[in-house]
Backbone as numpy.savetxt, mean C-alpha at the origin, in Angstrom:
# Nx Ny Nz CAx CAy CAz Cx Cy Cz
-5.65 13.82 3.91 -5.11 13.83 2.56 -3.86 14.70 2.52
-2.78 14.24 1.89 -1.54 15.00 1.88 -1.64 16.25 1.01
-0.85 17.27 1.36 -0.76 18.48 0.55 0.02 18.17 -0.71
-0.17 18.98 -1.73 0.50 18.78 -3.01 2.01 18.77 -2.81
2.65 17.67 -3.20 4.10 17.56 -3.13 4.67 17.24 -1.77
3.84 17.09 -0.75 4.32 16.82 0.60 3.90 15.43 1.05
4.81 14.73 1.72 4.48 13.41 2.26 3.66 13.58 3.53
2.70 12.69 3.70 1.86 12.70 4.90 1.71 11.28 5.43
1.72 11.15 6.74 1.47 9.87 7.39 -0.04 9.66 7.42
-0.52 8.65 6.68 -1.96 8.37 6.61 -2.29 7.02 7.24
-1.38 6.51 8.06 -1.53 5.19 8.66 -2.87 5.04 9.37
-3.28 6.04 10.12 -4.51 5.95 10.91 -5.76 5.87 10.04
-5.66 6.33 8.78 -6.84 6.33 7.92 -6.78 5.27 6.82
-5.83 4.33 6.93 -5.69 3.27 5.92 -5.74 1.92 6.61
-6.21 0.91 5.86 -6.32 -0.44 6.39 -6.06 -1.46 5.29
-5.57 -2.61 5.67 -5.42 -3.72 4.73 -6.78 -4.12 4.18
-6.77 -4.67 2.97 -7.97 -5.24 2.34 -9.09 -4.22 2.14
-8.71 -2.95 1.98 -9.67 -1.88 1.74 -9.30 -1.16 0.45
-10.28 -0.87 -0.40 -10.02 -0.18 -1.67 -10.07 1.33 -1.44
-9.07 2.04 -2.00 -9.02 3.50 -1.96 -8.96 4.01 -3.39
-9.50 5.21 -3.62 -9.45 5.79 -4.95 -8.63 7.06 -4.91
-7.72 7.18 -5.87 -6.93 8.39 -6.01 -7.78 9.46 -6.67
-7.45 10.71 -6.43 -8.17 11.81 -7.03 -7.62 12.16 -8.41
-7.67 13.42 -8.74 -7.31 13.89 -10.08 -5.81 14.09 -10.27
-5.01 13.86 -9.24 -3.56 14.02 -9.37 -2.87 12.67 -9.16
-1.60 12.60 -9.55 -0.82 11.40 -9.31 -0.48 11.35 -7.82
-0.61 10.19 -7.22 -0.31 10.02 -5.80 0.79 8.97 -5.67
1.80 9.29 -4.91 2.85 8.32 -4.59 2.47 7.67 -3.27
2.53 6.34 -3.22 2.17 5.61 -2.02 3.39 4.84 -1.54
3.70 4.94 -0.26 4.80 4.19 0.34 4.26 3.51 1.59
4.35 2.17 1.60 3.78 1.41 2.70 4.85 0.53 3.32
5.04 0.63 4.62 5.91 -0.28 5.35 5.03 -1.31 6.04
5.28 -2.58 5.75 4.45 -3.66 6.28 5.32 -4.55 7.16
4.82 -4.86 8.35 5.51 -5.73 9.28 5.04 -7.16 9.02
5.95 -8.05 8.58 5.58 -9.42 8.22 6.32 -10.41 9.11
5.60 -11.41 9.57 6.15 -12.41 10.47 6.61 -13.65 9.71
7.92 -13.86 9.66 8.55 -15.01 9.01 7.99 -15.27 7.61
7.92 -16.53 7.24 7.49 -16.89 5.89 5.98 -17.12 5.81
5.25 -16.84 6.87 3.83 -17.18 6.87 2.92 -16.00 6.53
3.48 -14.81 6.34 2.67 -13.65 6.04 3.13 -13.00 4.74
2.17 -12.52 3.96 2.51 -11.78 2.74 1.36 -10.87 2.34
1.68 -9.85 1.56 0.69 -8.89 1.07 0.93 -8.64 -0.42
-0.12 -8.20 -1.11 -0.06 -7.82 -2.52 -0.65 -6.42 -2.66
-0.03 -5.58 -3.49 -0.55 -4.25 -3.77 -1.15 -4.26 -5.16
-2.42 -3.91 -5.25 -3.16 -3.89 -6.51 -3.46 -2.44 -6.91
-3.43 -2.17 -8.23 -3.84 -0.88 -8.79 -4.71 -1.17 -10.00
-5.67 -0.30 -10.26 -6.48 -0.45 -11.46 -7.41 0.72 -11.67
-7.92 0.84 -12.89 -8.85 1.93 -13.21 -10.28 1.59 -12.81
-10.54 0.33 -12.45 -11.86 -0.10 -12.02 -11.80 -0.59 -10.58
-12.95 -0.60 -9.93 -13.06 -1.07 -8.56 -13.73 -2.44 -8.56
-13.08 -3.47 -8.04 -11.79 -3.46 -7.35 -10.62 -3.51 -8.33
-9.47 -2.97 -7.92 -8.28 -3.03 -8.78 -7.77 -4.46 -8.89
-7.24 -4.83 -10.07 -6.86 -6.22 -10.31 -5.42 -6.42 -10.77
-4.66 -5.33 -10.97 -3.28 -5.46 -11.45 -2.33 -5.44 -10.25
-1.57 -6.50 -10.07 -0.59 -6.57 -8.98 0.65 -5.76 -9.39
1.01 -4.78 -8.55 2.18 -3.95 -8.85 3.25 -4.06 -7.77
2.98 -4.79 -6.70 3.97 -4.96 -5.65 3.57 -6.07 -4.72
4.57 -6.66 -4.09 4.30 -7.70 -3.10 5.40 -7.70 -2.05
5.09 -8.24 -0.90 6.07 -8.40 0.17 5.77 -9.69 0.91
6.83 -10.44 1.18 6.72 -11.70 1.90 7.61 -11.67 3.13
7.17 -12.33 4.20 7.98 -12.42 5.41 9.29 -13.13 5.12
10.34 -12.74 5.82 11.65 -13.34 5.62 11.94 -14.45 6.61
13.17 -14.89 6.65 13.57 -16.00 7.51 13.69 -15.60 8.97
13.87 -14.31 9.25 14.00 -13.86 10.64 12.62 -13.83 11.30
12.59 -13.52 12.58 11.32 -13.50 13.29 10.34 -12.49 12.70
10.83 -11.32 12.37 9.97 -10.28 11.81 10.72 -9.56 10.71
10.03 -9.26 9.62 10.60 -8.50 8.51 9.73 -7.29 8.26
10.36 -6.15 7.96 9.62 -4.97 7.56 9.94 -4.70 6.10
8.92 -4.65 5.28 9.07 -4.44 3.84 8.44 -3.13 3.45
9.04 -2.46 2.48 8.46 -1.24 1.95 8.00 -1.48 0.52
6.78 -1.07 0.23 6.24 -1.11 -1.12 5.93 0.33 -1.50
6.51 0.81 -2.59 6.26 2.18 -3.01 6.00 2.26 -4.50
4.90 2.88 -4.89 4.54 2.99 -6.30 3.75 4.28 -6.53
3.79 4.82 -7.76 2.89 5.93 -8.10 1.51 5.38 -8.46
0.49 6.05 -8.03 -0.89 5.68 -8.36 -1.40 6.71 -9.37
-1.77 6.29 -10.60 -2.26 7.25 -11.59 -3.54 7.95 -11.11
-3.79 9.11 -11.68 -5.00 9.86 -11.34 -6.24 9.01 -11.58
-7.20 9.13 -10.69 -8.51 8.48 -10.78 -8.43 6.95 -10.78
-7.34 6.36 -10.27 -7.20 4.91 -10.18 -7.48 4.45 -8.75
-7.79 3.18 -8.62 -8.04 2.55 -7.33 -6.79 1.79 -6.89
-6.63 1.63 -5.58 -5.52 0.83 -5.06 -5.93 0.20 -3.74
-5.30 -0.94 -3.46 -5.54 -1.62 -2.19 -4.36 -2.54 -1.88
-4.08 -2.68 -0.60 -3.07 -3.61 -0.11 -3.82 -4.79 0.48
-3.60 -5.97 -0.10 -4.39 -7.16 0.22 -3.56 -8.17 1.00
-4.14 -8.72 2.05 -3.52 -9.82 2.77 -3.50 -11.05 1.87
-2.31 -11.57 1.63 -2.17 -12.77 0.81 -2.01 -14.02 1.67
-1.42 -13.85 2.85 -1.23 -14.97 3.78 -1.00 -14.43 5.18
-1.48 -15.14 6.17 -1.25 -14.76 7.56 -2.04 -13.54 7.98
-1.49 -12.83 8.98 -2.13 -11.62 9.50 -1.10 -10.49 9.60
-0.66 -9.97 8.45 0.36 -8.90 8.46 -0.18 -7.63 9.09
0.72 -6.78 9.53 0.36 -5.51 10.15 1.04 -4.37 9.40
0.29 -3.31 9.11 0.88 -2.13 8.49 1.59 -1.34 9.59
2.87 -1.08 9.39 3.63 -0.32 10.36 3.54 1.18 10.06
3.76 1.55 8.80 3.64 2.94 8.35 2.99 2.94 6.98
2.16 3.94 6.72 1.56 4.11 5.39 1.62 5.60 5.12
2.43 6.00 4.15 2.60 7.40 3.80 2.20 7.63 2.35
1.68 8.81 2.07 1.29 9.16 0.71 1.67 10.60 0.41
1.93 10.87 -0.85 2.18 12.23 -1.33 1.47 12.41 -2.66
0.88 13.58 -2.86 0.22 13.89 -4.12 1.14 14.75 -4.98
1.11 14.50 -6.28 1.92 15.27 -7.23 1.01 15.82 -8.31
1.37 16.94 -8.83 0.56 17.58 -9.89 0.52 16.73 -11.13
């Protein structure tokens, strides 16, 4: 878990299609996703209930062989979030988070 106000690499402890819950502070989430052409895409969901159902970000593969997309959003206190595979088999390249008061 990141320190207050500091960015932390949490890639090793995060996975696609898994629900996470934020604690009592606002958390900023920044995810770099490696997408292969037009056949892969992901959706970022946030919500106050589990599972979260509000789409707040998406990334789709581009025309080149590989595209890296960044999705970054604040997660309200005590909310759930998950990055969902929408198509193909995307890979998370980096997943960083920071907590704010």
